N, C-alpha and C positions, 0 to 999 in steps of 0.2 A: 733078419736078427737084431737085437736091441746091440746100442751102441755101448761100449765099456766106459764106465765112469773114468773120470780124469782123476789121477791120484797126486794129491796134495801132500809134501814131506813136512813135516811138522818136525824139527829140531828141539830137543828138550835134554836137560841133565838126568832124569831119572822119570818113570811114571808111577809113581804113588802119588798120595791125596794131597798135595801142596795146591796153594793158589792158582798158581799157573796153570798147572795139570788138569786139576779142575775144572777149570774156566775151559779149557780145550776140549775136554770130553762131554761138559754141558753142550758145547757147539756141536761136536760131533754125534751127540744122540740125536740132535733135531735135524741135521740137515739132511739134503735129498742125495741119499747115498746111490742112487741109480745114476747120477749125474756127477757127485764127488764122493772119495774115498779120502780119509785120512790115513797116511801111512806114516810112523815115527823113526826118526834117526837118535838112538838114545846114546849120550855121551858117557856112558858108565856100564859097567858088566853088572848089572844087578837087575832082576825081574821085579817089575813094579807091579802094583796091587792093581791096576788098571790093564795090566797087558791079556788074560782072559778073556775080559770085555770087549777088547779092541780087535783081538782076533775073532771074538762070535759076531762082530759086525761086518766082518770082512776087510779090516785093517792088516797091515802088515808092520811089523817092528824088527828092526835093525839094530845091533847093539857094536858099539867100538868101545875099547877101554879108554879111560879119563885122563886127561894129562896128569894126575896124581900117580896113576897106576905106571904109565910109561914114558913120562917125561913128556917135553913140549913139542921136540921133534918129533919123534914118534906118532904123537897125537895129532900133528899136521899131514902127517905120512898117511893114518888110517882116515881121516877125513877126504884127503884126496884121491885114495885109493878106492873110497865108497862112492863118491861120484864119478869117476873113471869105470866102475863095474857096474852104475846103477843110470843109465844115461836116459831112463824112461821119464824122469820128473822135469816138468816144464816150471812147475811152480813149487822155491822151498821157503818155507817161512819158520824163522827161527825166533826162539824164545830164551836166548842165551845171552840177554843185556849184552855186556861189553865183550865176549868172547864171540859176539855176531860178527864184529868185526875183522876176525880171523876166518871164521866158518864161511861168510858170504862172498868174504875175496878168493877163498880155495872153489869155491861154487862158480864164481864169476869165470876163473881160470879154466873150468872145467865146461863152461858154455852153458851153465843153467840161465833160462832167457828172464826169469821173474823171481826177483830175490826179496824178501820181505823181513825186514829188522821189526821187532815187536818189543819196545819197553815196557815192563811190568815195573818197575823200581821208581825211586824218588828220593830226595832228600840225604843222598848218602854222601855227597859233598862235607857237609857238616860231621860227620861222623868216621868215614874211612880213614882220616887221619889218624887216629886214636888207635886203630886193628892193624893198618898195612903198612910195610916198609915204604921206603922212598921208592925204591925199585919197582914193587907190586904197584904204586901209584902210577908211576911214568908208564910201565906197562901197559895199563888201563886205559889210560889217556890216549895212548898210541892206538890200541885197538878202536876207542871211541872215535877217532879220526878216518880207522879203517871202515867205519860202519859207512860214511858218508862215500866212499869210493867203491863199495863192495854191492850195496844195496840199491834196488830199482824203485823200491817204496820202503817208508818208514811209517810205522804204526807205533801208537800208544795208549794206554789205558787211561791218561790224563796228561793235562797241559804241564804239570812238572815231572813227570816221567819223560815226555817229550824233551823237556828243557834239560834235564839230567844228563839224558844219554847222547843226544842229537844236538845241544847248542839251543839258543834262541832264535835264531834266523832262518832254520830251515822248514821247509812244507812237510808237516808232519799229519795223518789222519788220525784223529782221535777217536778210540773205539771204547766207551766205557765197559768194565765187566758187568756185562748183561746178565741178568737172571730169569730163569722162570717165575715169574714173582708169585702165582697161585702157590708154589710149593712152599715158600717161608711166610706166606700170609701167617699171621697167629691166630692159632686155634686153641680154642678152651679145653678139647678133649684131649688133645695131645700134651697141653700141660697139666692136665689133671691125671693122666696116664702114668707119665714119664715122671713127676714128683712123688706118687706114690710106688713107681718101681725102683727111684731111688732112695725112698725113705725121707724124703723131704715133707715137713710139715708144712699146714696152709700158712703157718705164721714165720716160718724160716726164710732166710734169705739165701738165693741160689746165684751165687756169681760163676760165671763163665770165661774160660780162655781159651781159646780155637787157635792153634799153630803148631808148627814143627817144633820139635826142645832143640832149638839152634839158639846162638848166640844173641844174634839179632832181634828174636822174640823177647828176651829179658824177663824168663822165668823167674830168675833169682829175686826180682824187685817184687812180683807175685808173691811169693812165699813170706818176704820179709812184709808185705804190706797184710798178709793174714796173720801174721803174727802179732802186730800190733792192732789190728781189727778186733779180733776176736777177744783181747781185754776190755773193748767198748761195748761188743755185742756179741754174745755168745753164741746165739743162733744162726751163724753163718756158715756157708759151706763154700767152697771154690772147687770148681769142676776143670780139670785141664783136660782138654779133648787134641789128640795127636799124637804123634810119635817122633822119635828124631836122637842124632848121637847123645846129646846131653840130658837123654831123659833119667838115666840112672842117678846122674851127678844131682837133679832136681829131687830124685826120691831120697838120696842121703842129706840134702838140707833138709825136707820136710820132716824127716825122721830125728834130724839133729835139735830141731824145733818143737819136737813132740807133736807135731802138728798132723797125724796119719788119719783122724778122725773127722778132720777139718777141710783137707786138702783129697782129693780124689782124682786118681788117674783113669780116664775112660779109656785111653788106646785113640786107635784110628775109627770112625764112626761113620756109618752111612746113613744116620738119620739127624746129622747136625742141624736141617731143616726143621723138624720136630723139637730138638732141644732148645731151639731159639726162644719156643713159647714155653718153655719150663721157666726158664731163667729169669732173673729180677733185674739183673745188669751186666752186661759185658765187659770185659777190660782189654784193653791192647799196650801194653807197655813197651811197644816196640823201641827200638833205637832210630829206625829207619823204617818206612814203608812206600807203595807206590800210590795204588787205589785199592787197598787191603780188601779182598772180596767179603770179607767177616763182617765190615761194617756195612755194606752194600748190604749183605743178608740181613743183619740187626734192624737197619732201619725199615725193610719191608715187614720184618714180624715186630714192628711199634717197639722195639727194644731199645732202651737206652744204653750207649757206649761211653764207658771212659776211656780215652784215648791219650796216649803221648801226642804232647806237643810239635813234636818231630815229624807227625804225619800231615803228609798234603791235606790242606783246609778244601781241597776239593771233594773230599770225602763225605763232606755236611751236605746235605740235601735240602736244608732250610728248613726242617721238620721238627725241630727241638728234640732230636734224638742223639746227639752227640757233643760230648763235652770235651775239650782239648785242655788238657794241663801239665803243666812240667811236671819231670820224675822226681817227687818228693813224696815218700811215701805219707808224710803226715798230712799233706793237702789233700791225697787221695783218700785217706780213712774218713776227711770230715766231709769230703764230698759224697761218698757213698752212704756215709750216715745220714746226711740230709735229702739225699736223693730217691731211697725206697720207699716206695709207695704205689700207689694205684696205676696199672698202665693205662695209656692215654692211646687208642687206636690210629693211625694217620690214614688218609687218603691217599691211596697205591697209585692215583693219579697223576698224582705230583711225582712220582719216581718213574712214571712210564714216560712222562713227557721230557725227562732227562736224559733219554736213550738208553735205561736199564732195562728193556724188554729183550728177552733173549729172543723170542720169534722174529721180531724185526730185525735184528742184528743177524740171525742168520740167511733172511734173504738179502741184506745188504750183504754178505760173503759170496753168497749165489751168484749175485749180480757182477760183482768185482771181478770174479774168476771168469767169469763168462765176458764180460769185456776186456781184461788182459788177454785171456786167450784168441780173441778174436782180432786184437791189434798184433797179436803175432802172424796172424795167418794176414795180414795184409801189407 
């Protein structure tokens, strides 16, 4: 009889098409599922887009109510009860940023042997004080310190993400958000087909923004940017890809400015890799990010990105496809006007050499799991 696969528990907030979840799914699709299966603990009572696919691949999904639904102490109790009732997991991989400090310590109390924290964000210290109360900031800092006590392994998508969550002096494994490079490579056929589908003429300028409609993604800036840009360049359109709690608010702002013909809401898409070929420029005016997947994907597609200067400079692979700028609408308008032009295709070996090849990272994970499990047995 064949040996059952090792079941690795991934902990996330929701299983929708966000950057973290998409990256986990990319890994899950490629990993040898006869050896390793991903199960998921979701800290929200909400069915996500990826759940049916996970089940079809043999994964299991567990839901517990979120802290906003039941309060902190009941949330902790739900986590404790979950681990008490599910003792089969030897490896827990938590993608909850600061909340990992709480979750992994509960896992430790329940004798989970391998407890991985994974940082996906960075530069939040510069902005958090603007949104969070003193008590919330204090709580986050306590949970950050708790990670170092609760985790056996520290992972991060980049050096800035590692420093933000774990501090400067801790030993961290850097795992870039690797991609199936061939999937995002520029394709002229995809460009022609999608621009025809969207009604975009050859001389029209097609700008894109990919991300959930949340405060951090700063879609209001994008609307204000378009409001000024079309005064100088009439044949420009902005395509917003994603969904989220602030989507209706942004649609209202678009209507307020009368930009319905220039800003198009595409919702969640499963063909972002193809849309990258159709775009002329990508914008990311986020207040903060770690190593945003969309900028990795854009560079693979030889697509220029205009990015907030609060985003970590680590995301720039040195292929002249990323421009960092402060969040000033007039400056962004000027840059976009100057940068529209012919697409220069990059050498993808540059990206492979930086560790962004998904197949190589899948192999690394398989070897890591084998190694830590072997250590548990010795």
